[in-house]
N, C-alpha and C positions, 0 to 999 in steps of 0.2 A: 595452513590456517593462520589468519592474522590475529595476533594477540591483541586484546582489546585495549587500545590506548586512546580511544576517542570518547572520554567521558565528558568533554566540553561541547563538542559539536559533531554533527555528522555532515559529510560533504564530499565534493569532488571538485576537480579543477574547472577553470572557466571553459566556456563552450568551444572556443577555437582550439585550445590545447587538448580538450577532451576528444574532439573529432579527429585531430591529428594522431592522438595516441591510439584511438580505436582502429584507425586505418592501418597503422604500423603493426599493432598487435594482431589484427586479423591476418595480415600477411605472414607474420611470424608463426601464428597458429597453423596456417595452411601449409607452410613448409614443414613444420614439425610433424603434422599428422599425415600428409600425403606422401612425403618422401621417406617412407619407412620409419617415421617418427624420429628420425635422426637428421634427415635433411642433408646428407653428405653432398658436398659439391655445390650447395646452394647457400647464398648469403642473403637472408631476409633483412629488410631495412630495420633499423632500431626505432622504437617509438619516439615521437617528437617530445613528449612530456611524460612525466611519471606521476599518475594520480595518487598513489600511496605516499610518495615523497612530498607532493604538494600538500596533501591533507595533513600530514604530520608536521610539516613546517608551519601550517596555519594553526594547528593545535598548540604547537610550541609557543608561537607568538601570543596566542590568547592566554596561555598559562603564565607567561611572563607578565602580561598585563594584569592578571589576577593577583600575582605576587605583589605588585605595587599597590593594589587596592586592599590587600588583606588588612584586617583590623585586629586580629587575634591569632594566637598560636595555631588553632585548628584550621582557620582559613589559610594561613601561610603554609601549613603542612600539606594541605590538599593541593594548593597551587604548586608546591615543589614536587609533589607526587606526579601531577599532570606533566610538569616539565620533564621529570625523570622518564616517564613512560614514552613521551614523544622523542626525547633524545635517544633512548634505547632503540626505538623503532627506526630511527634515522641512522643507526649504526654508531652513534656517539655514546657508547655504553659506559666508558669511564667517567665522563661528566655526569651521566645519568646516575651512576653509583654515588657520586659525591652529593648530588641533589637529594637522593632518597635518604642518605644518611643524615643530612640536615633536617629533612622532614621527620625522621624517626626521633631525633633529639627534641623535637617540638611536640610530639604526639601527646595530647592531654589524657588519653584513655586507652584501655586495652583493646577495645574494638577497632579503633583507628590504627593502632600499632600493628594489629594483625593484617589489616589491609595493606599497610605500608610494607610489611615484611613479605607479603605475597609479591608485591612489585619488585622488591629487592631480589627475591629468589629468581624471578624471570630475568632480571638484569645480570645476575651472576651466571645464569645459563648462557646468556649472550656472550659473556666474557670467557666462555669455555671453562667455567669453574663449576662443573656439575656437582661435584662433591660438596662444595660450599653451599650451593643452592639446596641440595638435599638435607643439609644440616638444619636448614630452616623448615623445609617442607615436611620432612618425616615426622617430627613431633607435632607440627601444626595439623597435619592430616591424619595422624595416627596410623601411618603406613606400616608400622611394625606390629600392629594389633589386628585382630580379626573383628571387624565391626559386627555388632548385633543387628538383627532386622530392624529393631526399634531405632538404632542410631542411623541406619541407612535411610529410614523413612523420615525421621525428624531432621537429622543432619545439622549443619551450621549454616544454613543457606546453601545456595548452589556454588560449590567449590570446583565445578568441572574444569574451569580454566587452570586452577592450581594442580589438579590431578594430571592434566595434560602436560603441563610444564614438568611435573615430576616424572612422568613417563618418558619424556624426551631426555631428561637428565639420566635416567636409568639406561635408555638407549645409547646415549653417548658413552656410558661406562660398559656397554654390552652386557648388562644385567637384564636379560630378556624376560625372565619370569617376573621379576619385580616390575618391569615396564608394563607387562600385561596386567599385573595386579593393580597398578595405579589406574590404568585405563578402565578396568572393570568397576571402579568406584565413581566414574562419571555419572551424571544424572540427566540423561536425555528425557524429553517429554514423552517419548514413546518410540517404538521400533521404526516409524517412518520419519522421525525427526532427523534433520541434517546432522546434528551432533552425533546421533547414533551411527549414521552412515560414515561420518568422519572417523569416529572411534574404530569402527569395523575396518576401515581402510588402513589406519595406522597399525592396528593389530595384524592385518595381513602382512604388512612389512615386517613386523616383529617375528611372526611365524616363519617367514622365509629366512630371515637372518639367523634365527635360532636353529635352523635345520628341522623345522616342524616339531621341535621338542617341547614347545610351550603349548599349553592347553588351558582354556577357560570355557566352561559350559555356556555362559551367557554370551561371551564374545563370539564363540564359534557359531552359536545360533544366529547372532546378529549379522555375521558375515554372510551366512546363507540367505537371510532375509534381504539384506541390502543388495546382494548380487542379483537376486531375482526381481526386486521391486524398485530399487532406486534408479530413476531414469536419467539422472545427471552424471556428472563426471566421477563422483564417488563410486557409483555402481559400476561404471565402466572400468575404473582403475582396480576395483576389487576383482572383477572378472579377469583383468590382466594378470594379477597375482595368482589366479587360478589357471592361467594358460590360455586365456581367450580375450584378446584385446580388440575392442570395438571402437574404431576411429570415429565412425559416424555418431555414436552416442556421446563421445567426448565433445565433438564439435557442436552438437546440438545443445548439450548442457552448458557449454561455455558461451554460446551465442545468446542464451537467455539471460546472461548476466551483463552488468554494465559497470564501468568505472572501476573503483577500488575492488569491488567484489570480483569482477572478471580478472583483474590483474592478480589478485590473491589466488584465485582458482587456477589460473594458468601456471602460477608458481608451484602449486601442488601437483599439477599434471607433469610438469617438467621434472620435479624432484622424483616422483615415483617412476617415471619412465627412465630417468638416469639410474636410479637404484636398481630397477629391474634389469637394465642393460649390464650393469656392473656386477650384480650379485647372482643373477639367475642365468642370463645369457652369456656371461663371461666375455663381454665385448667392451674392453676398456676404451677403445677409440670412440665408439658410439656414446658411452657414458661421459667421456670428456667433452664431446661436442654438445651434448645436452646440458652439461654443467655450464658450459660457456653461454648457451642460450638462456639459462636461468640467471646467470650474472648479468646478461644484457637486459633482461626483463627487470631485474632489480626490484623485487616485490618487498619494499621496506616494511618491516614488522612481521613478515611471514616466517613462522617458526621452522618450516621445512628448509627455507633458504639459509637461515642461521645454522641449522644442523648440517646442511650439505657442506657449507664452508668449513665447518669443523671436521667433517669426514675427509674432505679433500685436503685440508690443511693449507688452503690458500684464501686469504681474506682479500676481497675485492677492494 
């Protein structure tokens, strides 16, 4: 999943670069899917350009422009936050941390400060400082408390992104029950929502890593629903974690996406295939090859890619 760093614009690279990337990405996908999902002995071409990298570079330049135009502390803090988000997505997380700390020093009110702290927690996760990120997120989200039905209904706005970052922090620390608990507090619009399917997929990974010791009634029900009803790559990957990998469904789901969305989705596919090869099939060679393909794809801002590099211990 791509962490939301695009508060300024939505976009994709220019037409010529986009077409070249799509062709390279399509060939990469065909090798991954058709050659046993690992593609041993085959070397696909690398994409000519990187849509997510291009988009975040554009967002960074716009945020820098807004910084020069800011007329007050709030505007300056928001511009610095946008810079921090783009820098973090581009893998420049230490400068991102410095930018968000400057923004926090300028924050004129508690509401903005909480938004900035959410960004800081995501940056700390990128820096492989999961415990420090949780020091922000646990009190912010009340993760050590049992929320009442009224609190879950009213909430503090949609904090699903924060709960997902918290879940990945717990995953990094191998606190699987806590990771599932954080995921269970996300707020999808309904069982058919993409967010619900994404959460079910991430929970499937957590279940496998925990040796099936983790259980949550809503998440278990959502896994069943998404496995049966989600026609995209999330449904296919959930089925994979249940022992039934559908290559055709993956290919169909990815082909319906374009640009940054397709690149981000392919990053999710490569991560889960890598994790399945490593932790279920016990095939380190296949896992290493898929990890290499994920690095070649370089889906900037994709939280699975960030987490994968932490697991492998090799930063590209």
